[in-house]
N, C-alpha and C positions, 0 to 999 in steps of 0.2 A: 826754755821754756816749753811746757806742752801744749799743744795746739789742740783745739776742739775739732774733733771728727764730726761733719755732718752725716749722720747715720741714714736719714732719709735719702740722701744724695748716694752714698756708699752702695745702698741696697736697690737703688731705683732699677737696675736692670737684672736683678736676680729674679729668678723664677719661682715657683712654688708659692706664690702670693695667697693666702686665704682670706676670703671675703666674710663678713659678718654683718647681718642687718641689725639696726638699732634695736636694743634691748637683748640681743642673743648674749648667751654667755659664753665667754672663751673658754674659761676653766673656772672651778670651784676651790673654795679653800679645803684642803685636806686631801684633793686628787693627787695622784702621782702626776710627776712631770718630768719631761725628757727634752722639753724645746723652750728657748725663750724667744721673744717676740720683739720686733722692731715695728712701730706704728708707722706705715708708709703713707697712710692718709686716715683721716677721720678722727675720733676720740673713743677713749675708752675710760670706765671708771673703776677704780681699785677699792675694794671693801674688804676690811678686817673684821670678823665677828659681827657682821652687818653694817658696819659703820663705815660711811665713805671716808677714805683717807687721801685719794689723789684722783686727779683727772689727767690723763696722759694724751699727748697729740703727736702729730707728725715728727718723726725722728727720735721719739722718747721709746725706752725699751722697757720690758718686763719681764717676768719669769726667770730671771737669770740666777737667782738663789737655787732654785729647784735643779737647774741644768748643772751649777757648780757642785753642789754638795748631795743631789740625789734625795734630797728631803721632800715630803709632801708639800703641796702650794700652801704657802703662808697667807694667801688672799683670795678673794673671788674678783675675776675681772670680766666686766660686761661691756660689751659695745654701747657706748652712749649715743653715737650716731652710727650710720652705715660706714663701716671702716674695712680697710685694707691691710694686712698683718704679714710680715715676713717672718716665718718661723726659722729659728736656727737650732738645729741639733747638735750635739757634742762634737760631731766632726766638723761641722761648718764652723762651730765657735771656734775650735782649736786652729781651724785654718786661718780665721779672722784674726786672732791673738798672734798666730805666726807672722803673718802677711801684713798686719797693720797694727804693730805695737801701740800706737796710741788708742787704739780701740779698747784694749784691755784697761788701760788707765782711765777711760771713760766710763766703763762698765763698774769699775771700783770706786769712782766718784759718784756714781748713781746709787750704789749700795751705801756709802759714807752718808750721802745726803738724806737717803730714806731713814737710814738708823737715827740720824739727829732729828729728823721730822717725828719719827716715832717716839722718841725720847721727850720731846717737848710735849706731845699729845699725852704722854702719860704723866 
C-alpha cells in the first residue's frame, strides 16, 4: 500500500525558498514554466481563465504539469496570504523521483485529482 508523503516535512530543510507577499502573482496562465512548487507555508489561489479553481496550502504542490511536459502554464497562481514556496526544477524533481519513489506517485495523484475536479467543473 502506498504511503502519503508529507511534502512540507520532506522539503523543510531544503534551501532556495521563495517568499511572496499576499496578492503577489507567482506565475500567470500562458507563462513558460520550468519549476514546480511546494507550498511550505501560507496559501495560494489557482485560477484558470480568471476563475478560481483551487486554494492550496502547506504541503500542496502546483506547477508540475509545465515541469513534466514543458508546456506553458495552464493557470495563474497568486499568493492568497504571505507564503513561502519551495521551487523544484527538473534536476531536483528527477532527484526526488529517484530517491523518494512515493513522491512520483503523490504527484500523479495530484494530477489525477485535478483532472477529475476540472471535469466536474466543465
